N, C-alpha and C positions, 0 to 999 in steps of 0.2 A: 276848570277842574271837572272831571266826570262825576257822575252820580256815585259810582262804586268807590271812587277816590274820596269823595266827601263822606260816604258811609264809613270807610276804613278809618279816616282821620278821627271821626267822632267816636268810633269804637275804641280806638287806641287811647284816646283822651279819657274816656269813661273807665276803661279797664285799668289804666295807670292810677287814676284817682281812687278806685276801689281797692286795688292791691297795695297802694302806697309805694309803687316802684317807678316813680318818674325818672330817677337817675340811673336805673339798672340797665345793663346791656340785655337786649332781647335774645341774642344767640348764646348758646352754651359756651362757657369759658373754663378752661382747665379741667375738663371732664365733667363739669356740672350740667344741669338741665336748662331748658328754656325758661326765661322769665315767665311768671304767671300771667302777666298782662299780654305777652306774646301768644301764649296758648289760648287765652280767652279770645283774643282778637281773631286768631285763626279759626276758632270754632264759630264765631259770629259770621265770618266770611263764608264758612261752609254752609251755614243755614241760609245766609243771604243768597248764595249761588244755587242753593237747593240741589246739591250734588253729593256724591259719595266722598269718603275720605280720600280715596285714591285720585278721583277726578279733581277734587279741590287742590291737591298738591300739584297735579299736572297743569291745571289752569294757572296757578300762581307762579309756576316756573316761567310762564310766558308773560307775566305781568310784573316786571321789575319795579315799576313805579309804585304798585300797590304793596309789594313786599317791603319796599323801602320805607313806606309810611309806618310799617310796624317796627322797622329797625333791622330788617333781615335782608340778606341777599339770596339769590336763587339757590346757591350752594348750601345755604344754612337751613333750608326748609327741611322739616322732619319727614321721616318715612310715614306713610299712611297709618301703619300700626302704632307708631309712636304717638301720633296725634290722637288716635282712638284711645290709647291708654291714658293720655294726659286728660282727656275729657272725663274719664272715670275717676280721676284723682281730684277733680275740682270739688271743693266742699260746698254743701248746700247753703251754708251761711253766706259764702261768697256769691253764689248764684242769686240769692235773695237781694243782696245789696246791689248787684249789677242790674237786676230786674227793677228795683226801686229807682235807681238812677236813670235807667232808660225810660221808665214810665213818665218821669218828669218832662221828657221831651214833648209829651202830648198835652201838657197843660191840664192835668186832671181837675175834675170839678168838685172834689171832696164829697161826692155822693157815690157810694159803692154798692155792689151787690155780690153775694157769695153763693156758690153752688159747687156741687161735686159731680164727677163723672168717672166712669171706669174705662180704661184703655187696655185692649188686648196687647200682650207682648208681641213684638215683631217676630216674624217667622225666623226660626233658627234650626239648624240641623240637629239631629239627635246626638251626633258625635260632639258637636260644640257644647250642647247642654250638659252632656255627661262629663266632658273634659273640664268644664268651668263650674260644675255643680250648680248650674243655672236652673232654678226651680220656680221662678216667678211666672205666673200665668196671667194675672191681671194687676194693674196698677190703679189705685184709687187716687185721683187728683182733685184737690179742692182749690178753686181759683177765686181770688178776690179781684173783681174788675171794676174799673171806673165806668159808670153808666153812660156818661156823655161821649167819651173818646173811645171806649171799649179797650183801653189799655189795661193789661194785666198788672195789678199792683203787688200781688203776693201769691205764692203757690205753696201748697203742702202736699207731699206725696207719701203714700203708704201702700204696703203690699198686703195689709190685713184689713179686716173690717172692724177691728176692735176699737173701742172708744166711742163716746157720744159725739154726734155731729155738732151739737150745741157747744160742748166743751172745746172742740176744735175751732169752731167759729169764734169763740171768746179769745182763744189763743192768738188767732190771726188778727183779730180786731185790736188786741193789746199792742201788737207789733206795729200797727198802722194808726193808732189812736190819734196822733197829731195831724194826720192827713185826711181824716174822715169827719163829716158832720152827720151823715146818715148812712145806714146800712140796711139793704133790703135782702130778704131771704124767704124761701117758700115755707109751707107749713111743717116741713120736716124739721125745721129749726125752732118750732114752737116750744119754748121753755121759759117760764117766767124769770128764772134765775139768770138766763142769758140776757133778757131784756133789761133787768136791773143792772147787770154788770156793764152793759153797753151805755146805759144812762150815766153811770158813775164815770165812765171814760169820756163823757161828753159827746157820745154818739147817739143819734136818734134811731131807735130800732123800728124798722118797717117790716114786721114779720106777722103774717096773718095767723089768727087763732084757729085751731081746729075746733069744729063745732061740737061742743058737749052740752051746752046750755044756751038759753035764749040770749044771755048777756054777751056771749061770744060773738053773736051777730052785731051787737052794738059796738064792741071793740073794733071789729073789722070795718064797720061803717065810718068810724072816726079816722081810719088810716088815710094817709095822704096817697090817694089812688094814683095820681100822676107819677109820683116818685116810685111808688111800689111797682107800677107797670113797667118801669125801666129795668126791673129785675130780669126781664127776658134777654137783656144784653149779655148776661153771663151764658145763656144757652147758645147765643150766636158765637161767643168766644169758644165754647166747648165743642162746637160743630167741627168735624174734620175738615 
């Protein structure tokens, strides 16, 4: 079995588990649409192949064994525009579950780090932006990463700068409380209420104090420096 075949088989298994469609037909029937697990699997392959929507479909037409793993034949493959629209319809909740399932393949260490970065929108023509009312210029992405494997455990995306980063950190931590023993973050997340919330969740906060008084030095000196220094792993994940 080739590497791409093993990858596809694993993607289909995870996608079916996440969507609950193990018995569903992948191809459209009676005028319906593609099964969600088929769309998710096709998008995973697009990312794996690192190609455009059109090139992905062209390549898969020459790979009957790979399309067969998904439950499709070459004639069943969607048009590139259909695949693109299917990606837009995938709910964020489904993406998070899929991300969490895929992260388990890396045997996470239960020690996480969180950080945010901004991504410029992809280049698009003025005509396209006007036709689709596309106004997004930057996307703020907050990532929770496992410090040992660098696997991304959770993601939050926003097109605005509204809201406290500490509140957002607590929200992400609550979703992953059962999988974390410690959480590292930089001084931007310095908020005592966040530390207390993390402790209630059973998560050890590794967040440096901003220096306002001499005792803040003492707080930072007691920090587990080895674990805290692993926070840099999120910066590696955020790197293009």
